C-alpha positions as CSV (number, residue, x, y, z in Angstrom):
1,I,-18.4,-35.9,0.4
2,D,-15.5,-38.5,0.9
3,P,-15.2,-39.5,4.7
4,G,-11.7,-39.9,3.9
5,V,-10.5,-36.7,3.0
6,P,-10.2,-33.9,6.0
7,Q,-13.0,-31.1,5.3
8,P,-12.2,-27.8,4.9
9,K,-13.6,-25.7,8.1
10,T,-15.5,-23.1,7.3
11,P,-13.3,-19.5,8.6
12,R,-15.2,-17.6,11.4
13,K,-15.3,-14.1,11.7
14,P,-12.1,-12.3,14.0
15,K,-13.7,-10.9,17.2
16,P,-12.2,-7.1,17.9
17,L,-9.8,-7.1,20.7
18,Y,-10.9,-4.0,22.3
19,R,-14.5,-3.9,23.2
20,I,-16.3,-1.9,26.1
21,K,-18.4,-4.4,27.9
22,R,-21.4,-2.8,29.2
23,K,-23.7,-4.3,31.4
24,P,-27.8,-3.1,30.6
25,V,-29.1,-0.7,33.8
26,A,-32.7,0.2,34.2
27,D,-32.0,3.7,34.5
28,P,-29.0,4.7,32.9
29,L,-28.6,7.9,34.9
30,A,-29.3,6.7,38.2
31,D,-25.9,4.5,38.4
32,D,-22.6,6.1,36.8
33,H,-20.7,2.8,37.0
34,F,-21.3,1.9,33.8
35,A,-20.8,5.4,31.7
36,P,-18.3,5.3,29.4
37,S,-14.7,6.1,30.9
38,K,-12.8,9.0,29.5
39,P,-10.1,8.9,28.2
40,L,-6.4,8.8,29.6
41,T,-5.4,12.2,27.7
42,P,-7.4,14.4,26.1
43,A,-7.4,13.7,22.6
44,H,-5.3,16.8,19.9
45,F,-6.5,15.3,17.3
46,E,-9.8,13.9,15.5
47,L,-9.8,10.3,13.8
48,R,-12.1,11.3,10.5
49,D,-13.6,8.2,8.9
50,D,-11.6,7.7,5.8
51,G,-9.1,7.0,9.2
52,T,-6.8,10.2,8.4
53,I,-6.0,12.1,11.4
54,A,-6.9,16.0,11.6
55,A,-4.9,17.8,14.2
56,D,-4.7,21.4,16.0
57,R,-1.5,23.0,14.6
58,R,-0.6,23.6,18.0
59,H,-0.1,19.8,18.3
60,E,0.3,18.7,14.9
61,T,3.6,17.2,15.8
62,R,2.4,15.3,18.6
63,A,-0.2,13.9,16.8
64,P,-0.3,10.2,15.2
65,V,0.5,9.8,11.3
66,L,-1.1,7.6,9.1
67,T,1.7,6.0,7.2
68,F,0.1,3.2,5.2
69,S,-3.6,2.5,4.4
70,D,-5.6,-0.3,2.5
71,P,-8.8,0.5,3.1
72,A,-10.0,-2.8,0.4
73,R,-8.5,-4.7,3.3
74,G,-8.8,-3.0,6.0
75,L,-5.5,-2.1,7.1
76,W,-4.3,1.0,8.9
77,L,-1.0,1.1,10.0
78,Y,-0.4,4.8,12.0
79,H,3.1,6.2,13.9
80,G,2.4,8.1,17.5
81,N,1.2,7.2,20.7
82,C,-0.7,4.5,20.5
83,L,-2.9,5.2,24.0
84,E,-4.3,8.2,22.4
85,L,-4.9,6.4,19.4
86,L,-6.7,3.9,21.5
87,D,-8.9,6.2,23.6
88,V,-10.0,8.0,20.3
89,I,-10.8,4.8,18.4
90,A,-12.8,3.6,21.5
91,A,-14.9,6.8,21.6
92,K,-15.4,6.7,18.2
93,Y,-16.0,2.6,17.2
94,P,-17.2,1.7,20.9
95,E,-18.4,-1.6,19.5
96,G,-14.4,-2.4,18.3
97,R,-12.7,-1.4,15.4
98,F,-8.7,-3.1,15.6
99,D,-7.3,-6.5,15.4
100,C,-4.0,-5.9,16.2
101,I,-1.5,-3.4,17.6
102,F,2.1,-3.1,18.0
103,A,3.8,-1.2,20.4
104,D,7.3,0.1,20.5
105,P,8.3,1.5,24.0
106,P,11.4,0.8,25.5
107,Y,12.6,-1.8,22.5
108,F,13.8,1.0,20.3
109,L,13.0,-0.9,16.6
110,S,12.1,1.9,15.2
111,N,14.5,5.2,16.2
112,G,16.9,5.8,13.5
113,G,19.3,3.2,14.4
114,I,19.9,3.4,17.9
115,T,18.9,-0.3,19.7
116,C,19.4,-2.0,23.2
117,H,22.4,-4.3,23.6
118,A,22.8,-6.0,27.1
119,G,21.2,-3.1,28.6
120,K,22.8,-0.3,27.5
121,M,21.9,1.6,24.4
122,V,24.0,1.4,21.0
123,K,24.3,2.4,17.6
């Protein structure tokens, strides 16, 4: 190893961004303060192990849709309500499972051509 040449750093394992932190409790039934929280909204779909989503026929149009996946690289892209999807992922994988979330609330980036300009919606 030549001391004058910078050596490449060893890559670190990425940490999950969404993780439920629990403190150890002697008797978990004695104190429900550390019990897992209930989802904000009841899920009307199920996240399968392969990343696909199973939805009740009544709620099929509201369930997030898997639009792209590459399991070899660990990539899944969903289109739908991110809050519901986060609740389902957190319940299924309490140790953490995702690294990035893209939300498109009022910015109109993916709604078929309507956008926001100078505070007004325009086509």
